[in-house]
C-alpha positions as CSV (number, residue, x, y, z in Angstrom):
1,M,-1.3,-24.5,22.4
2,S,0.9,-27.5,22.6
3,E,2.5,-28.9,25.7
4,E,5.8,-27.2,25.0
5,E,4.3,-23.7,24.3
6,G,3.9,-20.8,26.7
7,E,5.9,-18.1,28.4
8,A,8.3,-19.9,30.9
9,Y,9.9,-18.5,34.0
10,S,12.0,-19.9,36.8
11,L,10.6,-19.0,40.2
12,F,12.0,-20.3,43.5
13,G,13.4,-23.3,41.5
14,V,10.0,-24.1,40.0
15,L,9.3,-23.8,36.3
16,A,6.1,-21.6,35.9
17,T,4.8,-21.4,32.3
18,I,2.0,-19.0,31.4
19,K,-0.4,-21.0,29.2
20,I,-3.3,-18.4,29.1
21,S,-2.5,-14.8,30.0
22,G,-4.7,-12.1,31.3
23,Q,-4.5,-10.5,27.9
24,D,-6.0,-13.6,26.4
25,T,-9.0,-13.4,28.8
26,A,-9.7,-9.7,28.7
27,G,-8.1,-9.4,32.2
28,Q,-10.2,-12.0,33.8
29,Y,-7.7,-14.7,34.8
30,C,-4.5,-16.5,33.8
31,R,-3.6,-20.2,33.7
32,I,-0.1,-21.3,34.7
33,E,1.6,-24.7,34.4
34,V,3.8,-25.4,37.3
35,E,6.6,-28.0,37.1
36,A,8.4,-28.5,40.5
37,P,11.3,-30.6,41.5
38,P,11.0,-32.7,44.7
39,G,10.6,-30.6,47.8
40,L,10.3,-27.2,46.1
41,G,7.3,-24.9,45.9
42,S,6.0,-21.4,46.6
43,P,6.4,-19.1,49.6
44,W,3.7,-19.0,52.3
45,H,1.6,-16.2,50.9
46,V,-1.9,-14.6,50.7
47,H,-3.7,-13.0,47.8
48,R,-5.7,-10.0,48.8
49,D,-7.8,-9.7,45.6
50,E,-7.6,-13.0,43.7
51,D,-8.6,-16.6,44.3
52,E,-6.3,-19.4,43.2
53,W,-6.9,-23.0,42.2
54,F,-4.6,-26.0,41.7
55,Y,-5.1,-29.2,39.6
56,V,-2.4,-31.8,39.8
57,R,-1.5,-33.4,36.5
58,D,1.6,-35.6,37.5
59,G,3.4,-36.5,40.7
60,E,2.2,-35.3,44.1
61,F,1.9,-32.0,45.8
62,T,1.2,-31.1,49.4
63,L,-0.8,-27.9,49.7
64,Y,-1.4,-25.9,52.9
65,I,-4.4,-23.7,52.7
66,G,-5.3,-21.9,55.9
67,D,-5.3,-24.6,58.6
68,A,-5.8,-27.4,56.0
69,R,-3.0,-29.7,54.8
70,L,-3.9,-31.5,51.6
71,T,-1.8,-34.1,49.7
72,L,-2.9,-34.3,46.1
73,A,-2.1,-37.0,43.4
74,P,-2.9,-36.7,39.7
75,G,-6.5,-35.5,39.2
76,G,-6.5,-33.8,42.7
77,F,-7.9,-30.3,42.9
78,A,-7.7,-27.6,45.6
79,F,-9.0,-24.1,45.9
80,G,-7.3,-21.2,47.7
81,P,-9.7,-18.4,48.3
82,K,-8.5,-14.8,48.4
83,G,-7.5,-13.8,51.9
84,I,-6.4,-17.3,53.0
85,P,-2.7,-17.9,53.3
86,H,-1.4,-20.9,51.3
87,T,1.6,-22.6,49.7
88,F,2.4,-25.8,47.8
89,I,5.4,-28.2,47.9
90,A,6.2,-30.9,45.3
91,G,6.3,-34.5,46.6
92,P,9.3,-36.9,46.6
93,N,9.3,-37.3,42.8
94,G,8.4,-33.7,41.9
95,G,5.3,-33.0,39.8
96,K,3.3,-30.9,37.4
97,M,0.1,-29.0,38.0
98,L,-2.1,-26.3,36.6
99,A,-2.8,-23.2,38.6
100,G,-5.3,-20.5,37.9
101,A,-5.5,-17.0,39.4
102,G,-6.4,-13.5,38.4
103,P,-4.1,-11.5,36.1
104,K,-2.3,-9.8,39.0
105,F,-0.5,-13.2,39.6
106,E,0.8,-13.1,36.1
107,G,2.2,-9.6,36.5
108,L,3.9,-10.6,39.8
109,L,5.3,-13.7,38.2
110,R,6.9,-11.7,35.4
111,E,8.3,-9.0,37.7
112,I,9.9,-11.2,40.4
113,A,11.1,-14.0,38.2
114,E,13.6,-11.6,36.6
115,L,15.0,-10.9,40.1
116,L,15.5,-14.4,41.3
117,P,18.7,-16.3,40.6
118,P,18.1,-20.0,39.6
119,P,18.8,-22.3,42.6
120,P,21.0,-23.3,44.2
121,Q,23.0,-20.1,43.8
122,S,21.2,-18.4,46.7
123,P,17.9,-18.3,48.5
124,P,15.4,-15.6,47.4
125,D,15.9,-12.2,49.0
126,M,12.6,-11.9,50.8
127,E,13.3,-8.2,51.7
128,V,13.3,-7.4,48.0
129,L,10.3,-9.6,47.1
130,I,7.9,-8.6,49.9
131,P,7.4,-4.9,48.7
132,I,7.1,-6.0,45.1
133,A,4.5,-8.6,46.0
134,A,2.5,-6.0,48.0
135,E,2.3,-3.8,44.9
136,W,0.5,-6.6,43.1
137,G,-1.9,-7.4,46.0
138,Y,0.1,-10.2,47.6
139,E,1.6,-10.7,51.0
140,I,4.5,-13.0,51.4
141,L,4.3,-14.5,54.9
142,G,7.3,-16.8,54.8
143,P,9.9,-18.5,52.6
144,P,9.2,-21.4,50.3
145,G,8.3,-24.5,52.3
146,P,5.7,-25.5,54.9
147,P,4.0,-22.6,56.7
148,P,5.8,-21.4,59.8
149,P,4.3,-22.2,63.2
150,G,2.6,-19.6,65.2
151,P,0.0,-16.9,64.6
152,R,1.0,-16.2,60.9
153,G,1.5,-19.9,60.1
154,G,-1.1,-22.5,59.0
155,G,-2.4,-23.0,62.5
156,G,-3.1,-19.3,62.8
157,W,-5.7,-19.1,60.1
158,R,-8.9,-20.9,59.4
159,T,-9.9,-21.8,55.8
160,T,-12.7,-19.3,56.2
161,G,-10.2,-16.5,56.5
162,E,-10.7,-15.9,60.3
163,R,-7.6,-15.4,62.4
164,I,-7.3,-17.9,65.2
165,E,-6.4,-16.0,68.3
166,E,-3.7,-17.5,70.4
């Protein structure tokens, strides 16, 4: 597959291109290329059934995984275990990275990308997205951006999946 090939979707202002689908891997995993403008990223969320990994190809990304905050440059790698809340945000010049997850992520991507208007028309309607994400085994904990403070935010979870009691 060439750099330009794949099934592309706009999601929260981020271009997400399926490079390898679950169908290609007999339902084992999918690989997505993420191209994000400065300051954009995913909602604060958790996967119940699937791990996720991130490999930065260009630019810089800040990832929040549980109580960890990581800033990754090209060649940087991070792992988001299932059950641990996480998010990513592109750095000041935007960036590209590869992400891998189980095939449920690909299904969620296809379903919700069709519902979201491209920015800056309007922010995503989280009340619509939350039940759809739940059907695919995901819990959206907050809007795109850094995790919220408090018990459901980054400081409320350890990278081992334990809740931090406040």
